[in-house]
OpenMM code with the backbone's topology and positions (N, CA, C; nanometers):
from openmm import Vec3, app, unit

residues = "MET ASP ALA TYR ALA THR SER ASN LEU GLY TRP GLN LEU ARG LEU LEU LEU GLN ARG LEU GLY GLU ALA TRP GLU PHE PHE TRP SER ARG TRP GLN TRP GLN PRO ALA ASP SER PRO GLN TRP THR LEU PRO GLU PRO LEU ARG GLN VAL LEU LEU GLY LEU ILE LEU ALA GLY LEU GLY LEU TRP LEU ALA TRP MET LEU TYR ARG MET GLY ALA ASN TRP TRP HIS GLN PRO GLY GLN TRP GLN ARG ARG ARG PRO THR SER VAL SER THR SER GLN ALA ALA SER SER PRO VAL ARG TRP GLN GLN ALA GLN HIS TRP ALA GLN GLN GLY ASP TYR ARG GLN ALA CYS HIS ILE LEU TYR LEU ALA ALA LEU GLN TYR LEU HIS GLN GLN GLN HIS LEU PRO ALA ASN PRO SER TYR THR ASP GLY ASP TYR LEU ASP GLN VAL SER GLN LEU ALA GLN PRO ARG PRO TYR GLN LEU LEU ILE ARG THR HIS GLU ARG LEU GLU PHE GLY ASN HIS PRO ALA ALA ALA ASP THR TYR GLU ARG CYS ARG ARG ALA PHE GLN GLU ILE MET ARG PRO".split()
positions = [
    Vec3(2.2294, -4.7477, -10.9183),
    Vec3(2.3668, -4.7285, -10.8871),
    Vec3(2.3908, -4.6123, -10.8251),
    Vec3(2.4924, -4.5515, -10.7771),
    Vec3(2.5064, -4.4255, -10.7309),
    Vec3(2.5800, -4.3904, -10.8496),
    Vec3(2.5917, -4.2260, -10.8541),
    Vec3(2.6366, -4.1686, -10.9599),
    Vec3(2.7602, -4.1377, -10.9084),
    Vec3(2.8785, -4.0934, -10.9710),
    Vec3(2.9937, -4.1127, -10.9327),
    Vec3(3.0257, -3.9398, -10.8930),
    Vec3(3.0981, -3.9258, -10.8299),
    Vec3(3.1400, -3.7744, -10.7918),
    Vec3(3.2153, -3.6943, -10.8732),
    Vec3(3.1129, -3.5658, -10.9137),
    Vec3(3.1988, -3.5103, -11.0448),
    Vec3(3.3145, -3.3728, -10.9838),
    Vec3(3.3357, -3.4131, -10.8727),
    Vec3(3.4070, -3.2700, -10.8210),
    Vec3(3.4162, -3.3357, -10.6535),
    Vec3(3.5410, -3.3150, -10.5874),
    Vec3(3.5731, -3.3284, -10.4488),
    Vec3(3.6890, -3.2184, -10.4067),
    Vec3(3.6866, -3.2486, -10.3212),
    Vec3(3.7459, -3.0935, -10.2218),
    Vec3(3.9179, -3.1180, -10.2920),
    Vec3(4.0015, -3.2503, -10.2986),
    Vec3(4.0897, -3.2910, -10.2962),
    Vec3(4.1178, -3.2200, -10.4469),
    Vec3(4.0414, -3.2961, -10.5008),
    Vec3(4.0643, -3.2581, -10.6880),
    Vec3(4.0501, -3.0636, -10.7293),
    Vec3(3.9225, -3.0152, -10.6585),
    Vec3(3.9277, -2.8538, -10.6666),
    Vec3(4.0744, -2.7885, -10.6286),
    Vec3(4.1297, -2.8505, -10.5416),
    Vec3(4.2596, -2.7840, -10.4562),
    Vec3(4.3602, -2.8402, -10.5767),
    Vec3(4.3884, -2.9575, -10.6106),
    Vec3(4.4824, -2.9417, -10.7035),
    Vec3(4.4544, -2.8662, -10.8293),
    Vec3(4.3206, -2.8643, -10.8755),
    Vec3(4.2992, -2.7683, -11.0021),
    Vec3(4.3521, -2.6175, -10.9795),
    Vec3(4.3503, -2.5567, -10.8298),
    Vec3(4.3727, -2.4718, -10.8024),
    Vec3(4.4938, -2.4405, -10.8287),
    Vec3(4.6001, -2.5332, -10.7333),
    Vec3(4.7019, -2.5127, -10.7363),
    Vec3(4.7794, -2.5025, -10.8617),
    Vec3(4.7493, -2.6039, -10.9954),
    Vec3(4.7696, -2.5962, -11.1061),
    Vec3(4.7391, -2.4340, -11.1530),
    Vec3(4.6169, -2.4421, -11.1759),
    Vec3(4.6051, -2.2661, -11.2237),
    Vec3(4.7051, -2.1784, -11.1846),
    Vec3(4.7374, -2.1810, -11.0342),
    Vec3(4.8041, -2.0640, -10.9709),
    Vec3(4.9645, -2.1135, -11.0309),
    Vec3(5.0057, -2.2206, -11.0569),
    Vec3(5.1151, -2.2125, -11.1046),
    Vec3(5.1289, -2.1942, -11.2644),
    Vec3(5.0540, -2.2265, -11.3304),
    Vec3(5.0318, -2.1493, -11.4706),
    Vec3(5.0076, -2.0133, -11.4591),
    Vec3(4.9457, -1.9558, -11.3736),
    Vec3(4.9503, -1.7821, -11.3931),
    Vec3(5.0860, -1.7373, -11.3361),
    Vec3(5.1531, -1.8502, -11.2497),
    Vec3(5.2920, -1.7635, -11.2203),
    Vec3(5.3872, -1.7952, -11.3325),
    Vec3(5.3628, -1.9283, -11.4239),
    Vec3(5.4491, -1.9011, -11.5347),
    Vec3(5.4314, -1.7907, -11.6146),
    Vec3(5.3157, -1.7982, -11.6606),
    Vec3(5.2473, -1.6710, -11.7291),
    Vec3(5.3347, -1.5723, -11.6822),
    Vec3(5.3076, -1.5278, -11.6328),
    Vec3(5.3569, -1.3703, -11.5568),
    Vec3(5.4933, -1.3856, -11.5460),
    Vec3(5.5503, -1.4447, -11.5231),
    Vec3(5.6925, -1.4525, -11.5137),
    Vec3(5.7847, -1.4742, -11.6915),
    Vec3(5.6827, -1.5681, -11.7343),
    Vec3(5.7423, -1.5847, -11.8644),
    Vec3(5.7261, -1.4281, -11.9714),
    Vec3(5.6646, -1.3713, -11.9381),
    Vec3(5.6419, -1.2149, -11.9681),
    Vec3(5.7851, -1.1100, -11.9766),
    Vec3(5.8243, -1.1216, -11.8179),
    Vec3(5.9100, -1.0606, -11.8070),
    Vec3(6.0643, -1.1242, -11.8074),
    Vec3(6.0730, -1.2376, -11.8543),
    Vec3(6.2076, -1.3227, -11.8783),
    Vec3(6.2337, -1.1974, -11.9858),
    Vec3(6.3853, -1.1402, -12.0062),
    Vec3(6.4329, -1.0735, -12.1261),
    Vec3(6.5889, -1.1040, -12.1202),
    Vec3(6.6307, -1.1591, -12.2071),
    Vec3(6.7849, -1.2133, -12.2314),
    Vec3(6.8245, -1.1537, -12.3410),
    Vec3(6.9450, -1.0927, -12.3126),
    Vec3(7.0328, -1.0649, -12.4217),
    Vec3(7.0625, -1.1895, -12.5437),
    Vec3(7.0671, -1.1629, -12.6624),
    Vec3(7.0986, -1.2766, -12.7514),
    Vec3(7.2238, -1.3308, -12.7093),
    Vec3(7.3336, -1.2688, -12.7000),
    Vec3(7.4656, -1.3341, -12.6512),
    Vec3(7.4561, -1.3956, -12.4946),
    Vec3(7.3839, -1.3569, -12.4410),
    Vec3(7.3771, -1.4146, -12.2754),
    Vec3(7.3842, -1.5670, -12.2782),
    Vec3(7.4546, -1.5749, -12.1581),
    Vec3(7.4374, -1.8002, -12.1543),
    Vec3(7.2831, -1.8197, -12.0982),
    Vec3(7.2446, -1.8807, -12.1702),
    Vec3(7.1026, -1.9367, -12.1335),
    Vec3(7.0919, -2.0571, -11.9841),
    Vec3(7.0369, -1.9743, -11.9095),
    Vec3(7.0410, -2.0543, -11.8087),
    Vec3(6.9424, -2.1167, -11.6831),
    Vec3(6.8581, -2.1524, -11.6468),
    Vec3(6.7641, -2.1728, -11.5421),
    Vec3(6.7780, -2.2515, -11.4671),
    Vec3(6.6838, -2.2707, -11.3749),
    Vec3(6.7013, -2.2831, -11.2314),
    Vec3(6.6379, -2.4623, -11.2593),
    Vec3(6.6912, -2.5789, -11.1956),
    Vec3(6.6035, -2.6450, -11.2390),
    Vec3(6.4585, -2.6821, -11.1563),
    Vec3(6.3502, -2.7422, -11.2287),
    Vec3(6.1997, -2.7751, -11.1918),
    Vec3(6.2221, -2.7836, -11.0594),
    Vec3(6.2863, -2.8961, -11.0078),
    Vec3(6.2548, -2.9203, -10.8514),
    Vec3(6.3039, -2.7975, -10.7613),
    Vec3(6.4140, -2.7371, -10.7985),
    Vec3(6.4451, -2.5784, -10.6895),
    Vec3(6.3403, -2.4959, -10.7363),
    Vec3(6.3038, -2.5057, -10.8484),
    Vec3(6.2312, -2.3542, -10.8460),
    Vec3(6.0524, -2.3687, -10.7931),
    Vec3(6.0489, -2.5280, -10.7727),
    Vec3(5.9504, -2.5296, -10.6831),
    Vec3(5.9271, -2.5214, -10.5634),
    Vec3(6.0750, -2.5711, -10.5346),
    Vec3(6.0991, -2.5775, -10.3395),
    Vec3(6.1221, -2.3953, -10.3045),
    Vec3(6.1418, -2.2942, -10.4056),
    Vec3(6.1977, -2.1834, -10.4082),
    Vec3(6.0304, -2.1390, -10.3800),
    Vec3(5.9405, -2.1786, -10.5049),
    Vec3(5.8303, -2.1211, -10.4915),
    Vec3(5.7556, -2.1635, -10.3462),
    Vec3(5.7794, -2.2841, -10.3018),
    Vec3(5.7258, -2.3073, -10.1689),
    Vec3(5.7536, -2.2812, -10.0385),
    Vec3(5.8940, -2.1756, -10.0712),
    Vec3(5.9101, -2.1609, -9.9678),
    Vec3(5.9012, -2.0106, -9.9311),
    Vec3(5.8579, -1.9272, -10.0471),
    Vec3(5.7871, -1.7927, -10.0682),
    Vec3(5.6653, -1.7886, -10.0197),
    Vec3(5.5712, -1.9135, -10.0606),
    Vec3(5.4533, -1.9193, -10.0577),
    Vec3(5.4015, -1.9573, -9.9016),
    Vec3(5.4948, -2.0463, -9.8743),
    Vec3(5.4942, -2.0778, -9.7139),
    Vec3(5.5014, -1.9264, -9.5947),
    Vec3(5.6329, -1.8804, -9.6626),
    Vec3(5.6636, -1.7455, -9.5865),
    Vec3(5.5807, -1.6377, -9.5659),
    Vec3(5.5218, -1.6222, -9.6765),
    Vec3(5.3697, -1.5197, -9.7578),
    Vec3(5.2738, -1.5933, -9.6035),
    Vec3(5.2545, -1.7135, -9.6214),
    Vec3(5.1364, -1.7819, -9.5246),
    Vec3(5.1738, -1.7547, -9.3873),
    Vec3(5.3018, -1.7678, -9.3596),
    Vec3(5.3169, -1.7306, -9.2400),
    Vec3(5.2987, -1.6298, -9.2041),
    Vec3(5.3528, -1.5105, -9.2279),
    Vec3(5.3465, -1.3771, -9.2669),
    Vec3(5.2219, -1.3327, -9.2199),
    Vec3(5.1100, -1.3988, -9.2962),
    Vec3(4.9826, -1.3733, -9.3122),
    Vec3(4.9421, -1.4005, -9.1876),
    Vec3(4.9472, -1.5389, -9.1546),
    Vec3(4.9112, -1.5928, -9.0058),
    Vec3(4.9390, -1.4980, -8.8969),
    Vec3(5.0757, -1.4796, -8.8857),
    Vec3(5.1083, -1.3447, -8.7882),
    Vec3(5.0220, -1.2462, -8.7822),
    Vec3(5.0163, -1.1856, -8.8668),
    Vec3(4.9212, -1.1029, -8.8686),
    Vec3(4.7872, -1.0780, -8.8276),
    Vec3(4.7001, -1.2004, -8.8769),
    Vec3(4.5934, -1.2110, -8.8515),
    Vec3(4.6051, -1.2531, -8.6733),
    Vec3(4.6570, -1.3227, -8.6312),
    Vec3(4.7057, -1.3660, -8.4919),
    Vec3(4.7429, -1.2561, -8.4022),
    Vec3(4.7937, -1.1281, -8.4445),
    Vec3(4.8726, -1.0084, -8.3627),
    Vec3(4.6928, -0.9274, -8.4081),
    Vec3(4.6274, -0.9141, -8.4983),
    Vec3(4.4880, -0.8498, -8.5076),
    Vec3(4.3941, -0.9304, -8.4078),
    Vec3(4.4124, -1.0464, -8.4225),
    Vec3(4.2765, -1.1132, -8.3234),
    Vec3(4.3234, -1.1020, -8.1918),
    Vec3(4.4640, -1.1016, -8.1481),
    Vec3(4.4943, -1.0922, -7.9720),
    Vec3(4.4686, -0.9557, -7.9613),
    Vec3(4.4727, -0.8595, -8.0600),
    Vec3(4.4547, -0.7429, -7.9747),
    Vec3(4.2622, -0.7012, -7.9686),
    Vec3(4.2154, -0.7737, -8.0700),
    Vec3(4.0832, -0.7731, -8.0729),
    Vec3(4.0255, -0.8541, -7.9620),
    Vec3(4.0432, -0.9767, -7.9303),
    Vec3(4.0658, -1.0654, -7.8024),
    Vec3(4.0877, -0.9904, -7.6925),
    Vec3(4.1713, -0.9339, -7.6498),
    Vec3(4.2230, -0.8737, -7.5477),
    Vec3(4.1717, -0.7463, -7.5226),
    Vec3(4.1133, -0.6608, -7.6004),
    Vec3(4.0730, -0.5225, -7.5438),
    Vec3(3.9200, -0.5283, -7.6055),
    Vec3(3.8173, -0.5513, -7.4957),
    Vec3(3.7184, -0.5669, -7.4468),
    Vec3(3.6359, -0.4259, -7.5717),
    Vec3(3.6469, -0.3231, -7.4821),
    Vec3(3.6598, -0.1596, -7.5486),
    Vec3(3.7638, -0.1200, -7.6120),
    Vec3(3.8122, -0.1325, -7.7549),
    Vec3(3.8944, -0.0806, -7.8002),
    Vec3(3.9695, -0.0105, -7.8007),
    Vec3(3.8710, 0.1051, -7.7519),
    Vec3(3.9487, 0.2560, -7.7400),
    Vec3(3.9141, 0.3043, -7.5535),
    Vec3(3.8735, 0.1768, -7.4840),
    Vec3(3.8963, 0.1833, -7.3694),
    Vec3(3.9957, 0.1975, -7.2562),
    Vec3(4.0049, 0.2727, -7.1776),
    Vec3(4.1278, 0.2557, -7.1199),
    Vec3(4.1393, 0.1413, -6.9906),
    Vec3(4.3079, 0.0844, -7.0279),
    Vec3(4.2624, -0.0741, -6.9486),
    Vec3(4.3175, -0.0474, -6.7931),
    Vec3(4.2361, -0.0977, -6.7343),
    Vec3(4.2066, -0.1191, -6.5635),
    Vec3(4.2970, -0.2505, -6.5263),
    Vec3(4.3841, -0.1813, -6.4285),
    Vec3(4.4150, -0.3348, -6.3684),
    Vec3(4.3487, -0.4172, -6.3142),
    Vec3(4.3399, -0.5650, -6.2713),
    Vec3(4.2589, -0.6464, -6.2545),
    Vec3(4.3263, -0.7120, -6.0999),
    Vec3(4.4408, -0.7007, -6.0578),
    Vec3(4.4764, -0.7502, -5.9686),
    Vec3(4.5176, -0.5994, -5.8686),
    Vec3(4.5511, -0.6595, -5.7209),
    Vec3(4.5926, -0.5534, -5.6517),
    Vec3(4.6957, -0.5994, -5.5571),
    Vec3(4.7815, -0.4881, -5.5892),
    Vec3(4.9091, -0.5444, -5.4828),
    Vec3(4.8818, -0.4417, -5.3731),
    Vec3(4.9325, -0.5450, -5.2341),
    Vec3(4.8774, -0.4809, -5.0955),
    Vec3(4.9586, -0.3414, -5.0893),
    Vec3(5.0602, -0.3309, -5.1616),
    Vec3(5.1357, -0.2676, -5.1243),
    Vec3(5.1163, -0.1126, -5.1561),
    Vec3(5.0661, -0.1017, -5.2936),
    Vec3(5.0097, -0.0080, -5.3547),
    Vec3(4.8713, 0.0458, -5.3277),
    Vec3(4.8198, -0.0476, -5.2693),
    Vec3(4.6524, -0.0290, -5.2709),
    Vec3(4.5871, 0.0859, -5.1800),
    Vec3(4.4649, 0.1307, -5.2230),
    Vec3(4.4689, 0.2424, -5.1394),
    Vec3(4.3415, 0.1505, -5.0162),
    Vec3(4.3279, 0.1792, -4.9030),
    Vec3(4.2568, 0.1378, -4.8006),
    Vec3(4.1019, 0.0985, -4.8084),
    Vec3(4.0321, 0.0097, -4.7951),
    Vec3(3.9166, -0.0101, -4.7915),
    Vec3(3.8154, 0.1097, -4.7742),
    Vec3(3.8108, 0.1755, -4.6919),
    Vec3(3.7228, 0.3006, -4.6814),
    Vec3(3.7721, 0.4143, -4.8042),
    Vec3(3.8706, 0.4420, -4.8593),
    Vec3(3.9088, 0.5134, -4.9277),
    Vec3(3.8823, 0.4900, -5.1034),
    Vec3(3.8618, 0.3277, -5.1088),
    Vec3(3.7931, 0.2668, -5.2432),
    Vec3(3.6469, 0.3034, -5.1717),
    Vec3(3.5761, 0.2876, -5.0764),
    Vec3(3.4624, 0.3020, -5.0385),
    Vec3(3.4241, 0.4350, -5.0955),
    Vec3(3.4804, 0.5305, -5.0163),
    Vec3(3.4695, 0.6753, -5.0730),
    Vec3(3.4758, 0.6950, -5.2634),
    Vec3(3.6080, 0.6362, -5.2811),
    Vec3(3.6003, 0.6845, -5.4716),
    Vec3(3.4623, 0.5895, -5.5327),
    Vec3(3.4802, 0.4623, -5.4870),
    Vec3(3.3392, 0.4085, -5.5723),
    Vec3(3.1846, 0.5097, -5.5330),
    Vec3(3.1638, 0.5807, -5.4423),
    Vec3(3.0727, 0.6288, -5.3945),
    Vec3(3.0705, 0.7666, -5.4855),
    Vec3(3.1727, 0.8092, -5.5036),
    Vec3(3.2255, 0.9158, -5.5806),
    Vec3(3.1686, 0.9308, -5.7196),
    Vec3(3.2190, 0.7828, -5.7667),
    Vec3(3.1954, 0.7509, -5.9054),
    Vec3(3.0194, 0.7220, -5.9560),
    Vec3(2.9944, 0.6403, -5.8337),
    Vec3(2.8504, 0.6306, -5.8506),
    Vec3(2.7545, 0.7855, -5.8683),
    Vec3(2.8070, 0.8425, -5.7760),
    Vec3(2.7208, 0.9697, -5.7705),
    Vec3(2.7491, 1.0927, -5.9219),
    Vec3(2.8708, 1.0362, -5.9914),
    Vec3(2.8862, 1.0973, -6.1114),
    Vec3(2.7615, 1.0379, -6.2135),
    Vec3(2.7365, 0.8893, -6.2090),
    Vec3(2.7073, 0.8127, -6.2850),
    Vec3(2.7805, 0.6932, -6.3524),
    Vec3(2.8861, 0.7232, -6.3073),
    Vec3(2.9746, 0.5892, -6.3711),
    Vec3(2.9783, 0.4864, -6.3034),
    Vec3(2.8590, 0.4410, -6.3068),
    Vec3(2.8744, 0.2685, -6.2208),
    Vec3(2.9465, 0.1764, -6.2612),
    Vec3(2.9964, 0.1602, -6.4191),
    Vec3(3.1432, 0.0681, -6.4108),
    Vec3(3.2442, 0.0933, -6.3207),
    Vec3(3.2641, 0.2140, -6.3384),
    Vec3(3.4204, 0.2385, -6.2702),
    Vec3(3.3714, 0.2195, -6.0871),
    Vec3(3.2619, 0.2540, -6.0813),
    Vec3(3.2193, 0.2072, -5.9432),
    Vec3(3.2194, 0.0787, -5.8850),
    Vec3(3.1371, -0.0077, -6.0080),
    Vec3(3.1966, -0.1453, -5.9778),
    Vec3(3.3229, -0.1998, -5.9661),
    Vec3(3.4183, -0.1582, -6.0655),
    Vec3(3.4913, -0.1628, -6.0717),
    Vec3(3.5979, -0.1763, -5.9406),
    Vec3(3.5706, -0.0247, -5.8930),
    Vec3(3.6502, -0.0197, -5.7399),
    Vec3(3.6353, -0.1078, -5.6500),
    Vec3(3.4826, -0.1363, -5.6100),
    Vec3(3.4313, -0.2440, -5.4824),
    Vec3(3.5065, -0.3469, -5.5643),
    Vec3(3.4863, -0.3806, -5.6962),
    Vec3(3.5813, -0.5354, -5.7223),
    Vec3(3.7403, -0.5546, -5.6570),
    Vec3(3.8079, -0.4404, -5.6918),
    Vec3(3.9526, -0.3891, -5.6389),
    Vec3(3.9483, -0.4193, -5.5037),
    Vec3(3.8975, -0.3409, -5.4363),
    Vec3(3.8693, -0.3510, -5.3071),
    Vec3(3.8358, -0.4590, -5.2110),
    Vec3(3.7369, -0.5477, -5.2494),
    Vec3(3.7447, -0.6953, -5.2391),
    Vec3(3.8540, -0.7642, -5.2385),
    Vec3(3.9271, -0.7882, -5.3647),
    Vec3(4.0243, -0.8548, -5.3967),
    Vec3(4.1441, -0.7858, -5.2780),
    Vec3(4.1331, -0.6697, -5.2530),
    Vec3(4.2206, -0.6308, -5.1597),
    Vec3(4.2046, -0.6715, -5.0588),
    Vec3(4.0843, -0.6515, -4.9732),
    Vec3(4.0489, -0.7447, -4.8662),
    Vec3(4.1183, -0.8405, -4.8421),
    Vec3(4.0684, -0.9589, -4.9580),
    Vec3(4.1128, -1.1080, -4.9610),
    Vec3(4.2391, -1.1095, -4.8976),
    Vec3(4.3619, -1.0346, -5.0035),
    Vec3(4.4759, -1.0336, -4.9537),
    Vec3(4.4859, -0.9682, -4.8385),
    Vec3(4.4491, -0.8773, -4.8079),
    Vec3(4.4793, -0.8496, -4.6618),
    Vec3(4.4277, -0.9411, -4.5330),
    Vec3(4.3509, -1.0165, -4.5499),
    Vec3(4.2895, -1.0802, -4.4525),
    Vec3(4.3496, -1.2109, -4.4855),
    Vec3(4.4472, -1.2212, -4.5812),
    Vec3(4.5312, -1.3610, -4.5940),
    Vec3(4.4496, -1.4947, -4.6203),
    Vec3(4.3373, -1.4461, -4.7043),
    Vec3(4.2595, -1.5492, -4.7937),
    Vec3(4.3022, -1.6192, -4.9263),
    Vec3(4.3701, -1.5221, -4.9599),
    Vec3(4.4845, -1.5620, -5.1040),
    Vec3(4.5604, -1.4528, -5.1166),
    Vec3(4.6793, -1.5330, -5.1594),
    Vec3(4.7969, -1.4368, -5.1806),
    Vec3(4.7619, -1.3309, -5.2946),
    Vec3(4.8396, -1.2078, -5.2985),
    Vec3(4.8718, -1.0998, -5.3979),
    Vec3(4.9133, -1.1790, -5.5182),
    Vec3(4.8251, -1.2375, -5.6538),
    Vec3(4.9089, -1.2825, -5.7494),
    Vec3(4.8560, -1.2022, -5.8904),
    Vec3(4.9532, -1.1192, -5.9250),
    Vec3(4.9021, -1.0386, -6.0452),
    Vec3(4.8573, -1.1220, -6.1873),
    Vec3(4.8941, -1.2209, -6.1805),
    Vec3(4.8956, -1.3061, -6.2921),
    Vec3(4.7496, -1.3698, -6.3005),
    Vec3(4.6537, -1.3842, -6.1469),
    Vec3(4.5507, -1.4368, -6.1401),
    Vec3(4.4519, -1.3800, -6.2123),
    Vec3(4.3679, -1.4700, -6.2681),
    Vec3(4.2345, -1.3998, -6.4063),
    Vec3(4.0685, -1.4127, -6.2737),
    Vec3(3.9814, -1.3973, -6.3122),
    Vec3(3.8636, -1.3672, -6.2527),
    Vec3(3.8532, -1.5178, -6.2315),
    Vec3(3.8641, -1.5829, -6.3181),
    Vec3(3.8120, -1.7464, -6.2928),
    Vec3(3.9309, -1.7959, -6.1825),
    Vec3(4.0167, -1.7703, -6.1678),
    Vec3(4.1404, -1.8317, -6.0376),
    Vec3(4.0430, -1.7802, -5.9516),
    Vec3(4.0098, -1.6406, -5.8922),
    Vec3(3.9395, -1.5745, -5.7994),
    Vec3(3.8361, -1.7019, -5.7911),
    Vec3(3.7663, -1.6847, -5.9013),
    Vec3(3.6136, -1.7547, -5.8367),
    Vec3(3.6724, -1.9640, -5.7642),
    Vec3(3.7691, -1.9598, -5.8492),
    Vec3(3.8154, -2.1088, -5.7726),
    Vec3(3.8354, -2.0490, -5.6295),
    Vec3(3.9102, -2.0042, -5.6387),
    Vec3(3.9726, -1.9700, -5.4769),
    Vec3(3.8554, -1.9324, -5.3996),
    Vec3(3.7857, -1.8071, -5.3879),
    Vec3(3.6652, -1.8095, -5.3230),
    Vec3(3.5612, -1.8829, -5.2862),
    Vec3(3.5159, -1.9608, -5.3520),
    Vec3(3.4618, -2.0944, -5.3861),
    Vec3(3.4819, -2.1775, -5.2479),
    Vec3(3.6225, -2.1355, -5.2004),
    Vec3(3.6389, -2.2607, -5.0320),
    Vec3(3.6099, -2.1721, -4.9334),
    Vec3(3.5901, -2.0333, -4.9584),
    Vec3(3.5450, -1.9609, -4.8471),
    Vec3(3.4040, -1.9825, -4.7474),
    Vec3(3.4403, -1.9434, -4.6290),
    Vec3(3.2836, -1.9634, -4.5488),
    Vec3(3.1184, -1.8963, -4.6213),
    Vec3(3.2190, -1.7460, -4.7202),
    Vec3(3.0947, -1.6558, -4.6884),
    Vec3(3.1470, -1.6506, -4.8618),
    Vec3(3.1051, -1.7142, -4.9631),
    Vec3(3.1856, -1.6946, -5.1039),
    Vec3(3.1027, -1.5948, -5.1891),
    Vec3(2.9510, -1.6285, -5.1054),
    Vec3(2.8728, -1.5441, -5.2505),
    Vec3(2.9029, -1.4006, -5.2621),
    Vec3(2.8989, -1.3098, -5.1767),
    Vec3(2.9611, -1.1757, -5.2203),
    Vec3(3.0780, -1.1368, -5.3150),
    Vec3(3.1847, -1.2326, -5.2791),
    Vec3(3.3040, -1.2103, -5.3568),
    Vec3(3.2502, -1.2693, -5.5143),
    Vec3(3.1777, -1.3448, -5.5205),
    Vec3(3.1306, -1.4066, -5.6830),
    Vec3(3.0150, -1.3074, -5.7345),
    Vec3(2.9480, -1.2595, -5.6696),
    Vec3(2.8791, -1.1582, -5.7401),
    Vec3(2.9907, -1.0759, -5.7857),
    Vec3(3.0428, -0.9771, -5.6922),
    Vec3(3.1660, -0.8677, -5.7352),
    Vec3(3.2489, -0.9247, -5.8588),
    Vec3(3.2935, -1.0377, -5.8235),
    Vec3(3.3805, -1.0988, -5.9406),
    Vec3(3.3275, -1.1366, -6.0799),
    Vec3(3.1983, -1.2106, -6.0682),
    Vec3(3.1155, -1.1913, -6.2327),
    Vec3(3.0419, -1.0802, -6.2668),
    Vec3(3.0015, -1.0027, -6.1808),
    Vec3(3.0135, -0.8428, -6.2366),
    Vec3(3.0785, -0.7779, -6.3167),
    Vec3(3.2331, -0.8088, -6.2527),
    Vec3(3.3342, -0.7758, -6.3066),
    Vec3(3.3631, -0.8026, -6.4592),
    Vec3(3.3613, -0.9381, -6.4462),
    Vec3(3.3790, -1.0463, -6.5743),
    Vec3(3.2772, -0.9332, -6.6830),
    Vec3(3.1492, -0.9851, -6.6337),
    Vec3(3.0249, -0.8964, -6.7071),
    Vec3(3.0447, -0.7463, -6.7859),
    Vec3(3.0890, -0.6731, -6.6808),
    Vec3(3.1186, -0.5106, -6.7373),
    Vec3(3.2472, -0.4873, -6.7947),
    Vec3(3.3674, -0.5834, -6.7477),
    Vec3(3.4934, -0.5624, -6.8453),
    Vec3(3.4804, -0.6260, -6.9491),
    Vec3(3.4519, -0.7329, -6.9308),
    Vec3(3.4877, -0.8408, -7.0967),
    Vec3(3.3374, -0.9008, -7.1598),
    Vec3(3.2286, -0.8422, -7.1392),
    Vec3(3.1173, -0.8832, -7.1915),
    Vec3(3.0677, -0.7625, -7.2312),
    Vec3(3.1462, -0.6279, -7.2002),
    Vec3(3.0345, -0.5297, -7.2688),
    Vec3(2.9315, -0.4739, -7.2365),
    Vec3(2.8994, -0.5215, -7.0872),
    Vec3(2.7482, -0.5060, -7.0735),
    Vec3(2.7424, -0.3565, -6.9560),
    Vec3(2.5765, -0.2921, -6.9895),
    Vec3(2.6088, -0.1651, -6.9682),
    Vec3(2.5958, -0.1802, -6.8135),
    Vec3(2.6538, -0.0759, -6.7129),
    Vec3(2.6383, -0.0919, -6.5897),
    Vec3(2.5359, 0.0529, -6.5545),
    Vec3(2.4267, -0.0157, -6.4740),
    Vec3(2.3097, 0.0891, -6.4332),
    Vec3(2.3415, 0.0869, -6.2666),
    Vec3(2.2389, 0.1862, -6.2032),
    Vec3(2.2191, 0.2097, -6.0998),
    Vec3(2.2131, 0.0660, -6.0006),
    Vec3(2.1166, -0.0199, -6.0639),
    Vec3(2.0662, -0.1486, -5.9651),
    Vec3(2.2342, -0.2472, -5.9552),
    Vec3(2.3271, -0.2564, -6.0709),
    Vec3(2.4107, -0.3143, -6.0832),
    Vec3(2.5642, -0.2520, -5.9664),
    Vec3(2.5140, -0.1254, -5.9575),
    Vec3(2.5734, -0.1010, -5.8564),
    Vec3(2.5613, -0.1221, -5.6901),
    Vec3(2.4203, -0.0712, -5.6935),
    Vec3(2.3634, -0.0902, -5.5548),
    Vec3(2.3763, -0.2660, -5.5379),
    Vec3(2.3585, -0.3777, -5.6331),
    Vec3(2.4362, -0.5321, -5.5859),
    Vec3(2.5606, -0.5083, -5.5315),
    Vec3(2.6515, -0.4819, -5.6027),
    Vec3(2.7868, -0.4404, -5.5986),
    Vec3(2.8247, -0.3988, -5.4816),
    Vec3(2.7403, -0.2673, -5.4183),
    Vec3(2.7440, -0.2217, -5.3119),
    Vec3(2.7253, -0.3140, -5.1811),
    Vec3(2.6143, -0.3691, -5.2017),
    Vec3(2.5651, -0.4584, -5.0857),
    Vec3(2.6636, -0.5759, -5.0648),
    Vec3(2.7255, -0.6307, -5.1690),
    Vec3(2.7967, -0.7474, -5.1607),
    Vec3(2.9358, -0.6742, -5.0941),
    Vec3(3.0025, -0.5706, -5.0944),
    Vec3(3.0711, -0.5250, -5.0587),
    Vec3(3.0409, -0.5036, -4.9273),
    Vec3(2.9208, -0.4316, -4.8909),
    Vec3(2.9335, -0.4601, -4.7698),
    Vec3(2.9174, -0.5562, -4.6514),
    Vec3(2.8641, -0.6821, -4.7240),
    Vec3(2.8433, -0.7837, -4.6868),
    Vec3(2.9579, -0.8814, -4.6152),
    Vec3(3.0995, -0.8080, -4.7137),
    Vec3(3.2258, -0.9082, -4.7270),
    Vec3(3.2837, -0.7782, -4.5759),
    Vec3(3.2960, -0.6486, -4.5767),
    Vec3(3.3130, -0.5912, -4.4873),
    Vec3(3.2486, -0.6115, -4.3531),
    Vec3(3.1360, -0.6899, -4.3104),
    Vec3(3.0719, -0.6989, -4.1948),
    Vec3(3.1573, -0.8042, -4.1499),
    Vec3(3.1780, -0.8000, -4.0094),
    Vec3(3.2860, -0.9358, -3.9231),
    Vec3(3.1962, -1.0320, -3.9199),
] * unit.nanometer
topology = app.Topology()
chain = topology.addChain("A")
for resn in residues:
    res = topology.addResidue(resn, chain)
    for name in ("N", "CA", "C"):
        topology.addAtom(name, app.Element.getBySymbol(name[0]), res)
């Protein structure tokens, strides 16, 4: 014969709510002060329960909103104090590919391989837009770009730059000289006719 359950989640929850209610009543009973000549009035029990429920629901919603905002900030900022870099390129505001190439080389010489790879990534996206393989869309994500470039005749160099960008920007992987070298070769392959 099976032993009966001595406890379950529902029972524990009801017990917790009962204890919270008792603590609430105890707390407020100590603070109730009424002069002897004042009229005795109280709220009906159902109304008190509704008010208590609304207050608790409001506190719960407020707490959920605060947790959501903290989580959203944490989730969308891979390096909390790292400056945000744009991930899409507007062709009207973008530097030309040779200028970006020089910028990437400059950052690589300075040892900032992450920034150098980021610039090559932006240059590749700019080239896609200029060649009209993709429309310039500031809301595109790296996943959207991967879907779009998979339809090109030579998707591999674009995929390498996009995936490297994902790892460096959102995965907090360190960028090394060999990472930059792979990005540089991929960009050269893109620029070859």
